[in-house]
C-alpha positions in Angstrom: 0.0 0.0 0.0 2.8 2.4 0.8 4.5 2.0 -2.6 1.2 2.8 -4.2 0.9 6.0 -2.2 2.1 9.3 -3.7 5.2 9.4 -1.4 6.0 5.7 -2.1 5.6 6.3 -5.9 8.0 9.2 -5.7 10.6 7.1 -3.9 10.2 4.2 -6.4 10.5 6.6 -9.4 13.8 7.8 -8.0 15.2 4.4 -7.4 13.8 2.6 -10.4 16.4 0.7 -12.4 14.0 -0.7 -15.1 13.0 1.0 -18.3 9.6 -0.4 -19.1 8.8 -2.4 -16.0 9.7 -1.1 -12.5 12.7 -3.0 -11.2 13.8 -2.5 -7.6 16.7 -4.2 -6.0 16.4 -5.6 -2.4 18.8 -2.9 -1.1 16.6 -0.2 -2.7 13.5 -1.7 -1.1 15.3 -1.9 2.3 16.3 1.8 1.9 12.7 3.1 1.4 11.8 5.6 4.1 8.4 4.8 5.4 6.8 7.2 7.8 4.9 5.6 10.7 2.1 7.6 12.1 1.4 7.6 15.9 -0.2 4.4 17.2 -3.6 6.2 17.6 -3.7 6.9 13.9 -2.4 3.4 13.0 -5.3 1.9 15.1 -7.8 4.0 13.2 -6.3 2.7 9.9 -6.5 -0.9 11.1 -10.1 -0.4 12.1 -11.0 1.0 8.7 -9.3 -2.0 7.0 -11.2 -4.5 9.2 -14.4 -2.6 8.5 -13.8 -2.8 4.8 -13.3 -6.6 5.0 -16.5 -6.9 7.0 -18.5 -4.8 4.5 -17.0 -6.7 1.6 -18.2 -10.0 3.2 -21.6 -8.5 3.8 -21.9 -7.3 0.3 -21.1 -10.8 -1.0 -23.7 -12.3 1.2 -26.3 -9.7 0.0 -25.4 -10.4 -3.6 -25.8 -14.1 -3.2 -29.2 -13.6 -1.5 -30.3 -11.3 -4.3 -29.3 -13.9 -6.9 -31.2 -16.6 -5.1 -34.3 -14.4 -4.9 -34.1 -13.6 -8.6 -33.7 -17.3 -9.5 -36.7 -18.2 -7.4 -38.8 -15.4 -9.0 -37.8 -16.6 -12.5 -38.7 -20.2 -11.7 -42.2 -19.3 -10.4 -44.9 -18.7 -13.0 
């Protein structure tokens, strides 16, 4: 996630050794400077990630229920 962020992308662009495909060596990856926010902010982030997984599971369940209801409606005259 960090490498996909704006700051991460900027660091990767500076260290990129590949022409077409990004190629980072292990020493370059180890040298990336990652800023860690305070634990309170980290916990908020973790909560949001957990919430997103929960909502994703709920949406899958709702979709399956909707599919089942539509299938039943199609089968009934």
